[in-house]
C-alpha angles and dihedrals in degrees: 000000000000094000088065096052094101094051088049090055091051092048091051090051094052095083090051092053090052090049090050095049093048090050097043091089092066101102144100118269128200132176113259123220130206091254089053091052091053090048089058091063111125119245130187115197136152122189136161116201093329124158117263089241093061093045089047090056093050091051091048091053092053101042101031086230125127127225114229119192144136117252087219090062106031120051100209090180089069112107128232140177128220138160112191127160117195092337127161116261095240091053091050093048093047091050095044101043097039121181093317095075138030129201140202128197113230117176104302097342132092104213111206120196137173111266102244121199104296091220089073091060090058124088110240095239097044119122115247118229126198127197125185127188150125134256121217137166121244089271091060098249118132119261112221127211099015112168106233116194136171098235115251093016140074095244107118149129142184133251114251128231089283093051091252127137144173121209125188125187143150118272117257136155123276095013118185126184116216121208117194137168138161110266095019135088110252120250128211121197124185111230113231099162100291114166094197133028131198105199123193116197123193124216115260120239093250098047115170085222093056095115138128115232107217098171103250092051143342123264128209105251095208090065100031119120098189129099109247140153124206121207114191130208088254090057090051092051091052094061104034089184097167099263137030094246092062092048093054090053090056092048100046124029093203087069104074130184108206107236112247106204087177100057099031112174095351104154091210099051114104109214129235110243138197130184111200093347138295118318099171133060107269094202089072097060093096091052097047092037086216130100100246095194096050113120119237115258121212119193116192091337099317135096114251135173124265088245089061091056089043090059100038121119107254094208089063093059118103098179144345122211126193113206110197117162135055095264088054100042109028093095086068090058112182093019098054107075094095093042131260128261111199118198122191123190127213124274122205115272126225117270144067124323112299128193114197126183129186122184127185121196112188136183123189135195127196116252104225097161090114092063121080108169133174121262121230100274092041090052091051091051091050091053089057093051092046091056097245090146102043125179119254141196087229112079092208093059095047090049091048090050095048092043088058091048094049091048091054089047089055092053090051089047089051089058101255106156105143117194095217096179093071096047096087094033121100105226093201104039104179123188131175134189128189132189124186123187129180118185145159131182129200131174093274109011130047133169142184131197118190137178127187132187126175123182101190109183117188126220092253110083115267096004116128147143115215118195128190124182135177124183139180120195128178137165128191126192120207112178105299095348123094120193121196131176129175119189119185135176122196133185125187129184118185121191121191118209116269087212089081129213118358092219088071092064091049089059098051115107112247095225091062114098115220092215131055126228091276094057094252120134111257114242099196124019120238119244098013092047092215126139123263105240090212092064098071091052090070106047103074104272115178120204115159146136125203137173139178122209135185122188130182122187119186125187133183118190119191117192098204096181142330105314093003124097141154122212122193120188133184126184131185126183136174125189126188119190131185122184123187134193122182129177118172122218093263090067112122092235090072094059094117092055087072097053114119092239092062101028091141089068093067091097090060095058112116127041138215117194126184131186117190120183138173127196127188124186131184120185127175131175140168124202127193115201127192129182125180130176115194109177104293094352122095120187125183127182130181122179132166152153128233133191124194129188122180132176129180128184123189123186120187134182134165126196129193136209114063111157095178137040091227089066095070096145126098097236091065091061121106099220146357124256129225104256103163138040117261144124097294145297137088107276147134119270139218148162141209129208122191124183130181126176143162131197138189116198141171140177132197128194127183127179133175116213086337085281104098123028143167136199127203122183134176139174136183113203129187122190140177088221095081138057124298090244095052106038095137132061124195111205131174148166140200130195140176132197143184126206095205092180091070091061114105093246089061106026096096096035115136091197106045107046096165132013117168128176120194139174134181143174137178148118126279131177143223133214105168091137142105110291091227097051094113097045130096104232134199139185133213117252104237106204140114094305092048088066090058098051093262096123117183123187137205133199115258102174134022113230131213118216089192096056107130141180121295103242129206123200104211121197119180136172120186146175131202118196135184126180134189097008096312094317087124123028128177136179126192129184131177119188143177116196119187116191111203131183091026110180115255139157119263115207115233131198113268089239089072091062095237127085093211149342135209119268137168100246110117125100126190133178129206119184132167148112140255131209130190126182133182123183125190105209100172130021111166112154095179086065094034089238130145130167130177138167125204140179144175139199132192131188125190131180118195122197128181104221103179138008136183130242091258088064090052087056089047091056089052092049089050094050090053092057115095106223140142091225127080113255129229108254127180111217123165112251095024135105111258088230095055118138110231115206140147110254112251129209092197137251119330106238091213101053107014091236126130119255117214131195115228122217090256089056098254121135121236141165092218118092113221128183089219090069095057119130134173106276095180142315132256091220107099124229092228132014127175150103142276123200151148140213126205128185126187115172105294096352125089133182127192127181129182127189126188122207139182126191137180101020130121134218138190107242099223091175090068091050100043100032103032117021098025092032114151105223088211087074136046115273143192116288091240088076087091093050121081099353116143110240107156135019110279097035115136101216143163093214131055129250110320089224094050107104097175118123117266110226124210107302134168088239090084101046112111137180107261105211120149145160122201134188096228099175142358125173139176123199140182124198117201122238127238096260092050090048093052091057088050092044090232133131094211140005127177128170122198133184119202131190114187129190091006098166142353119208109191140167088221122075105200140133110271124193100033100173095022125014126240116246146204118225136199122195137188113202130194121196111189130181123194 
């Protein structure tokens, strides 16, 4: 099935192609003259404050045209600046001459004249016309500085900083308005009396902004061999998914957030992320206390944690770039194996003072569609069927059982049918987010002041994440020096719900009241003798995390000469965190402390836990950049050095004995708890991590006529994380590319406007591990002699001086395609990533005193492909209409190539654990996300017992770990998105769907809540369906009275296919006339709906500890 995936994707896209081809004829057409053809000649010119005479000569040499002008009218000594790459001649001339001069093309001459007062050109009795409007790109953002001209005349204007314009001209027949701007395709609109125009301009193929931001520098995308995806600020605004990480997943399928069915929409749960699969062994996460498959995040040139990006204000983001293959990531060396996510924040733009406000007002509702529980009477019926009230030879036992049953019947008859699922849910969860920016930009000095506050309330009562941020940015230019400094302060307070785990509410029987006859909340339920989860929410529980962080980034850029610059950057950050957990003695978890057998433990009921941490980071780098153009040869070099120092301290203590919730302070405790391993004693705990690293890197790019190009990158990294004998890692990449559309046989093609092939290979590294992994560690023996300064020590961990970097060999081939002037775009990548020297534990003989040590032995392969398509169906500027559809698909195959003897021992240990859930097993040749089960032949109709198939083909009713096989894999065959964008004048609609096909999952709900259902608690309604009751029943589930644990079996593996409406939004942007009445510069109103629906082939409970949620947001963007 999997080998036909690619053909299935192509077949799915054929209808889209037919739709595109049938819609392509929707456009405006105008006759083209010889002069207009000449004006479409492409010109490449770069000049900084050069006289017009010199610029004219360069244009003449490229176009074979001659400038004609009078020195009395045109001052050719006047200087001008321009930077145009493959731009049309008319756009270059309009930009260069501005409003001071006009030009006319006559034969082979460009005639330049002084632009006299336009009124003199107008007949005195002509009727004046006035058109107002706005110019945006296809993403809805304003385009500044567009040259707007009535075709064939000198009547024109420019769009302002908000993209708006006003054009006045005399009435004449067959009027056409021309819109042109460097980096954009020109637009012509026939004037038929419109008072307002909404103009949408598309980026030209040779846009000056067509770059790839790699963190240290920017690379020209036209000659870039790497695999990279750029997400703009406008893309982020279209989705508004709550945090930036979720937005990235929607925009690029290679970036996957592993769905957490346990934590759901918990605002305080940091997601687990993979970029192009898992390259490290996931079973070691608990040992390293790091997420080894997490990509590296770079914010404004420096590495930050995923939590920092999670809490970042989305409105401050300018762009996000995903770097995936070796050519794109090798300059990050030992941090690049899992991919790089580069986030750039906005800098102030040039212009007068601007005040911009954005406000989000969100309401959320819990998505409980995965839950289908029994009501009160159904639950009582199920208890009878399950044998909760058995008969007995002892009359007293039978009477007690029947009395319990009749008491519950009485509660049902009285109308008790509590919907426990809604008890911890906030029915009106309201959140709000505010962002305020004040900026101004002159020629030499620019600044930006920004504030951000996000009150993100979750759908469970009293759960929230509050974010506060303040930032000051300035830049100052002095001659050829540019100084930039960005200072930010952030405060985050995360409160977890005191109502506890949501799963506890799903278990409570509906006939049980949560209050007694006096109106007090019940602490322990009668009959089942279990705690009421609502009780703990009202006794003063504290469960919160908080941190303060300050970051200062300073940059100095020195433009030494044309094409040569040196950029020096220094960043400092400090983060102070404080996490608190407080349970008073009345908490239901301390029930056993009051048992008569251990009455002396009463004074230890109640805990207060405090974790205090400090992290300091210093990062400095210096990058030298060189660019040289010699005729048809283009050479680019970037080289630099980087130094990183990080230090983290964590202090933990836990005290016991808090009889009252009002005593929530550690000094009121009666004793300390052991919170860390050691040689004995009741004591606080702590840890210290220190990392120092240095790197030297360089990249080289060469292209000839922009047709053929190559990339070479290398980096040498030294780090204190690894063994003394392997401190340094030497990593590299090489790439080649071919811009086929520049070849003579395609240069003038009206169909293929861009076709690029690229390939790359190289080695990258990973160091997402404990900084002390290579060290031999010891601990002091704290006993009687320790008190008298006779301190002994003992070894606690065996080091490895030869421990080295985990390396990944990345191979990638790709293609970029554009048809019909970007009406159809496609990107394809195929990759093979081989991770070698993966860190794993090696088992040692007990006689050595250690059970294991860390070694480089594991090998993992990830291979797959990615496809992205975008089709412009309608582009009609005269009507202000634009419609496009887009989609993406990603496939990844994970294979474990080599494991150590320690993982063999791990597999044996896992097999020995009795559990209803499939265990993680590491077997060479298999996917690390394989689901290991024993094949099932179904339920025996005669006995109601399950029949298994052994590896030798025999049938048995006894489950054995030795018979386990791979029943499926949680890795989907295809994962991606489908969406559309529709613009009509001031209105815009965006829609994003996520889909997943071909994966499997183990339906744990059917196991825990149906077959293994404990009749003491509420269960899934399917408990009545398909349960074996009497001989002869053909059923899916075993005997209803069989309460034994169901071990992993193929009966519960299901195809996991889904499609989700992740985001839909509708927006309206006010026109200039409306804004004038409101005295505003900009006003845009947007309505978002996120996680609207989830259609899945699997019916299971989702959001076990914290439910999933739907959200609806109203956003206001205001410019003053």
